[in-house]
C-alpha positions in Angstrom: 0.0 0.0 0.0 1.4 3.4 -1.0 1.2 6.2 1.6 0.0 9.6 0.7 1.8 12.3 2.7 1.7 11.4 6.4 -1.6 9.5 6.3 -2.8 6.2 4.8 -6.2 7.8 4.5 -9.6 6.5 5.6 -10.6 5.1 2.2 -7.5 3.0 1.8 -7.7 1.8 5.4 -11.3 0.8 5.1 -10.5 -1.3 2.0 -7.7 -3.0 3.9 -10.0 -3.8 6.9 -12.7 -5.2 4.6 -10.1 -7.4 2.9 -9.0 -8.8 6.2 -12.6 -9.6 7.1 -13.2 -11.2 3.7 -10.1 -13.5 4.2 -11.2 -14.7 7.6 -12.9 -18.1 8.2 -13.4 -17.6 11.9 -16.8 -17.3 13.6 -16.0 -13.7 14.6 -13.1 -11.5 13.5 -11.9 -8.2 14.6 -9.2 -6.1 12.9 -7.4 -3.1 14.4 -5.1 -0.9 12.3 -2.8 1.7 13.9 -0.7 3.8 11.7 1.9 6.2 13.3 4.1 8.8 11.7 6.5 10.3 14.3 9.2 13.0 14.1 11.5 13.8 17.0 14.0 16.5 17.7 16.2 15.6 20.7 18.7 18.1 22.3 21.3 17.9 25.0 24.1 20.2 26.2 22.3 23.1 24.6 22.5 21.7 21.1 20.3 19.5 18.9 22.0 16.1 18.6 19.3 14.0 16.9 16.5 14.3 14.3 14.6 11.1 13.6 11.4 10.1 11.9 9.6 6.8 12.1 6.6 5.5 10.2 4.9 2.3 11.0 1.6 0.5 10.4 0.5 -2.4 12.6 -2.5 -4.7 12.2 -3.9 -6.7 15.1 -6.4 -9.5 14.3 -8.5 -11.3 16.8 -10.1 -14.5 15.6 -12.9 -16.2 17.6 -13.7 -19.8 16.9 -16.4 -20.9 19.3 -15.1 -19.8 22.6 -11.5 -20.0 21.5 -9.6 -16.8 20.8 -6.4 -16.1 18.9 -4.6 -12.8 18.4 -1.9 -12.1 15.8 0.0 -9.0 14.8 1.9 -7.9 11.8 3.1 -4.9 9.8 3.0 -6.4 6.3 -0.2 -5.1 4.6 0.4 -6.7 1.2 -2.1 -9.4 0.2 0.3 -12.1 1.2 1.0 -10.4 4.5 -2.7 -10.1 5.3 -3.3 -13.8 4.6 -0.4 -14.7 6.9 -1.7 -12.7 9.8 -5.3 -14.0 9.4 -4.1 -17.6 9.2 -1.9 -17.1 12.2 -4.7 -15.7 14.3 -7.0 -18.5 13.4 -4.3 -21.1 14.0 -3.6 -19.7 17.5 -7.4 -19.7 18.3 -7.7 -23.4 17.4 -4.9 -24.3 19.9 -6.5 -22.3 22.8 -8.7 -23.7 25.5 -12.2 -22.4 25.5 -12.9 -19.3 27.5 -16.3 -19.9 29.2 -16.6 -16.2 30.1 -16.4 -15.0 26.5 -19.8 -14.1 25.0 -19.1 -12.1 21.8 -17.2 -9.3 20.2 -19.1 -6.0 20.4 -21.7 -5.0 17.9 -21.9 -1.7 16.0 -22.7 1.6 17.9 -22.6 5.0 16.2 -19.3 6.8 16.9 -19.0 10.6 17.1 -16.5 12.2 14.7 -14.1 14.7 16.3 -11.5 17.0 14.8 -8.0 16.3 16.0 -5.9 17.2 13.0 -4.8 20.8 13.1 -2.7 22.3 10.3 -0.1 23.9 12.6 0.7 20.5 14.2 0.9 18.8 10.8 3.3 21.5 9.7 5.7 21.1 12.7 8.6 20.1 10.6 12.3 19.9 11.5 13.1 23.6 10.9 10.2 24.8 13.1 11.2 22.3 15.8 14.7 23.5 15.6 13.6 27.1 16.1 11.6 26.2 19.2 14.5 24.2 20.6 16.9 27.0 19.7 15.1 29.5 21.9 15.2 27.1 24.9 18.9 26.4 24.5 19.8 30.0 24.2 17.9 31.0 27.3 19.6 28.2 29.3 23.0 29.2 27.9 22.5 32.8 28.8 22.1 31.8 32.5 25.0 29.4 32.5 22.7 26.4 32.5 22.5 23.3 30.3 19.2 22.3 28.6 18.2 18.9 27.3 14.9 17.4 26.2 12.8 16.5 23.2 10.2 17.9 20.9 8.0 15.4 19.1 5.1 15.5 16.7 3.0 12.4 16.0 0.3 11.7 13.4 -1.8 8.7 14.2 -4.7 6.8 12.5 -6.7 4.3 14.4 -9.3 2.1 12.7 -11.4 -0.8 14.0 -13.7 -3.2 12.2 -15.3 -6.6 12.9 -17.7 -8.9 11.0 -20.6 -7.9 13.3 -20.7 -4.5 11.6 -18.4 -2.4 13.8 -16.4 0.2 11.9 -14.7 3.3 13.4 -11.8 5.5 12.1 -10.1 8.4 13.9 -7.0 10.4 12.8 -5.1 12.8 15.2 -2.0 14.8 15.4 -0.3 15.9 18.6 2.9 17.6 19.7 4.7 17.4 23.0 7.9 18.9 24.4 9.7 18.2 27.6 12.7 20.2 29.0 15.2 19.6 31.8 17.5 22.5 32.6 20.5 21.8 34.9 23.2 23.5 36.9 25.8 21.8 39.0 23.6 21.3 42.0 20.1 21.9 40.7 17.6 21.3 37.9 14.3 22.6 36.5 11.6 21.1 34.4 8.8 22.0 32.0 6.6 20.2 29.5 3.7 20.9 27.2 1.3 18.5 25.4 -1.1 19.8 22.8 -3.2 19.2 19.7 -2.3 22.6 18.5 1.5 23.1 18.0 0.9 26.9 17.5 0.3 27.0 21.2 3.8 25.9 22.2 5.4 28.9 23.8 9.1 28.3 23.8 9.9 31.4 25.8 7.5 30.5 28.6 8.7 26.9 28.8 12.3 28.0 28.9 11.5 30.6 31.6 9.7 28.0 33.7 12.5 25.4 33.6 15.3 28.0 33.9 13.7 29.7 36.9 13.3 26.4 38.7 17.0 25.5 38.1 18.2 28.9 39.3 16.0 28.8 42.5 17.1 25.2 43.3 20.9 26.0 43.4 22.7 24.7 46.5 19.9 22.7 48.1 20.0 21.9 51.8 19.3 18.6 53.6 15.9 18.2 55.2 15.4 15.7 58.1 13.3 12.7 57.3 9.7 13.0 58.6 6.1 13.6 57.6 5.5 16.9 55.8 2.4 18.5 54.2 3.1 19.1 50.5 2.0 21.4 47.7 2.1 19.3 44.4 2.4 20.9 41.0 0.4 19.4 38.1 3.4 17.3 37.1 3.3 15.5 40.4 -0.4 15.1 40.4 -0.2 13.4 37.1 1.8 10.6 38.7 -0.9 10.1 41.3 -3.6 9.8 38.6 -1.4 7.5 36.7 -1.2 4.9 39.5 -4.8 5.3 40.5 -6.0 4.7 36.9 -3.6 1.8 36.3 -4.2 0.0 39.6 -7.7 0.7 40.5 -10.1 2.2 38.0 -10.5 -0.8 35.6 -13.1 -3.5 35.9 -10.5 -6.3 35.6 -8.8 -5.1 38.7 -12.1 -5.3 40.6 -12.8 -8.8 39.2 -9.4 -10.0 40.1 -9.5 -8.6 43.6 -6.6 -6.2 43.2 -8.3 -2.8 43.2 -8.6 -0.4 46.1 -12.1 0.3 44.9 -13.2 -3.3 45.5 -16.1 -3.6 47.9 -16.1 0.1 48.5 -18.6 1.6 46.0 -20.8 4.2 47.6 -18.2 4.7 50.4 -16.1 7.7 50.9 -12.5 6.8 50.1 -11.0 10.3 49.5 -11.6 13.8 50.7 -14.9 15.3 49.5 -13.0 17.9 47.5 -11.6 15.1 45.2 -13.4 14.1 42.0 -11.8 12.0 39.3 -13.3 10.9 36.0 -12.5 9.8 32.5 -13.9 11.4 29.4 -12.5 10.7 25.9 -14.4 13.6 24.5 -14.1 16.1 27.4 -13.0 19.7 27.0 -9.2 20.2 26.8 -8.2 16.5 26.4 -6.7 14.6 23.6 -10.0 13.5 22.1 -10.5 9.7 21.8 -14.0 8.9 20.4 -13.7 5.1 20.6 -11.6 2.3 22.0 -9.6 -0.6 20.5 -12.9 -2.5 20.0 -14.6 0.3 18.2 -16.9 1.0 21.1 -17.7 4.7 21.7 -16.0 6.3 24.8 -18.3 7.1 27.7 -17.7 9.4 30.6 -17.0 7.4 33.7 -17.0 9.0 37.2 -14.6 7.0 39.3 -14.6 9.1 42.4 -17.3 11.7 42.9 -16.7 14.1 45.8 -14.6 11.5 47.5 -17.0 8.6 47.0 -16.1 5.5 45.1 -18.5 5.4 42.2 -17.6 3.2 39.2 -14.9 1.6 37.1 -14.5 1.4 33.3 -15.2 -1.7 31.1 -14.3 -3.3 27.9 -16.7 -5.8 26.3 -15.2 -8.9 28.0 -15.2 -7.5 31.5 -18.6 -6.0 31.0 -20.1 -9.4 29.9 -18.7 -11.0 33.0 -20.4 -8.4 35.2 -23.6 -8.2 33.2 -22.7 -4.6 32.3 -22.1 -2.8 29.0 -18.7 -1.7 27.7 -17.8 2.0 28.5 -15.3 2.1 25.6 -12.1 1.5 27.4 -10.6 -1.6 25.7 -6.8 -1.4 25.2 -4.7 -2.8 22.4 -4.4 -6.6 22.3 -2.8 -8.7 23.7 -3.6 -7.1 27.1 -3.4 -8.6 30.6 -4.4 -5.4 32.3 -8.0 -5.2 31.2 -9.7 -1.9 30.5 -8.0 1.3 31.7 -8.9 5.0 31.6 -7.0 6.9 28.9 -8.4 10.5 29.4 -8.4 11.1 33.1 -9.5 14.4 34.7 -9.2 15.6 38.3 -11.7 18.2 39.3 -10.3 21.7 39.8 -10.6 23.6 43.1 -10.8 27.3 43.7 -7.4 28.2 45.1 -4.6 30.0 43.2 -1.1 28.8 43.6 -0.4 31.8 45.8 -3.3 30.8 48.1 -2.0 27.3 48.3 1.3 28.7 49.4 -0.1 31.2 51.8 -2.0 28.5 53.7 1.0 26.4 54.5 2.8 26.9 57.8 5.7 24.5 57.1 6.0 22.0 54.4 7.4 21.1 51.0 6.7 22.4 47.5 7.1 19.5 44.9 7.5 20.1 41.2 7.3 16.5 40.1 8.1 12.9 41.0 10.6 10.6 39.5 11.1 6.8 39.2 8.0 6.0 41.2 7.1 2.4 41.7 4.0 0.9 43.4 4.5 -1.4 46.4 0.9 -2.6 46.9 -2.1 -2.2 44.6 -4.8 -2.3 47.3 -3.4 0.8 49.0 -1.6 2.2 45.9 1.5 2.5 48.2 4.2 4.1 46.0 7.9 4.8 46.5 9.8 7.4 44.5 11.8 10.6 44.5 11.1 14.3 44.1 12.9 16.0 41.2 13.6 19.3 39.4 12.5 21.8 42.0 11.8 20.8 45.6 11.5 23.6 48.1 10.9 24.2 51.8 7.8 26.3 52.6 7.8 28.3 55.9 5.0 30.6 57.0 3.5 30.9 53.6 6.7 31.5 51.7 9.2 29.4 49.8 12.4 29.9 51.8 15.0 27.7 50.4 15.7 24.7 48.0 16.1 21.3 49.5 17.7 18.1 48.3 15.4 15.7 46.6 13.7 13.3 48.9 12.7 9.7 48.7 9.1 9.1 49.8 6.8 6.1 50.5 3.2 7.0 50.6 -0.3 5.5 49.8 -1.7 7.7 47.1 -5.2 6.8 48.2 -4.4 7.9 51.8 -2.8 11.1 50.5 -6.0 12.0 48.8 -8.0 11.5 52.0 -6.2 14.6 53.5 -6.6 17.3 51.0 -6.9 20.9 52.3 -7.0 22.8 49.0 -7.0 22.1 45.3 -5.8 24.6 42.8 -8.0 26.1 40.2 -5.6 25.8 37.3 -5.6 22.7 35.1 -3.4 21.5 32.3 -3.1 18.7 29.9 -0.3 16.2 30.5 0.8 13.5 28.1 2.3 10.1 28.5 0.7 6.7 28.6 -2.5 8.6 29.6 -3.6 12.1 28.5 -4.6 13.8 31.7 -6.3 17.0 32.8 -5.7 18.1 36.4 
């Protein structure tokens, strides 16, 4: 198949999916196509050292024979390649044991079209990326600091079809940049994740990271202990990451490994805390359907501190007598459904008000190398990074050395005094607003 520009295009993709379904001899067949065109500019020591592009197309075929299921992947979309992937999926299915909990692949449901392909993002070529990076490196160099990071643009097409009538197609383009600015004894961080590359403000990002690095010079030791904290959005994203991965999916409930298990309708966090997932919500990276072609639904996991619901794919929904909420992940997948567009409800406080209300505590920019210790409590250990400060009587008084912490994220959200009113989109495995 010949590519046109950076996209395969819906017409060509639809013909390819229809051909796969025509080749299949299984009782039920699902085909997922993901095409990705990625361009990356990486910089270190205040200079660009790498420009790379990557283009790949991957097919995932799920074949169902009775209650036996086989999954095969491949990137050869020629006629012979399609035949091989289909035959492999069917062969794998025949060798599987029957899954008594499997009922059926999902049937067709209308999917809403959303615009996620903006011209300025598609036009973010190497010269424009170099100009953005150049501003950041110059600002770091002017202050005697060293900048490193990466600026990436990705154009993605996702399409899903099955022989029960499901068909869904969605293209999107996104850009993200991350920056670390370092001195001998300090560092600062900034990032930005967006559908609209014209909104990337290199001067503002450089200013944020440089300011953190300058204010963090010569940090002091702080004695181990329990401290109240003010968490910037970067740190909050880590909390949402672990909550979503460990507790907000139906498989985690069914397997007895979620902190939500047996607690629906109970208060598990502070009443100021609300967390939900919405693939079509304002300000997120829009995701109209999942990897089964099921439309995304808004799911409220925690409503004013009360455990409310989890998200489903078709398999976990059938086990519970529920319906899929559109949260199936790419196959093969041992995690079950997961939220991909998490939000945390904003509060009313400015950052100045958050600071003014603290007698003595720690201001945290972000966390680093966090690892969970226990899923039922979401106990996590990790480090602070890129700007950690002591707060005394409502003011940041001095930088402190990065600290290792061990903390249950669920318990941390039981004791929330204030939540900031500012939100921002963060990228990564999940696209978050908080």
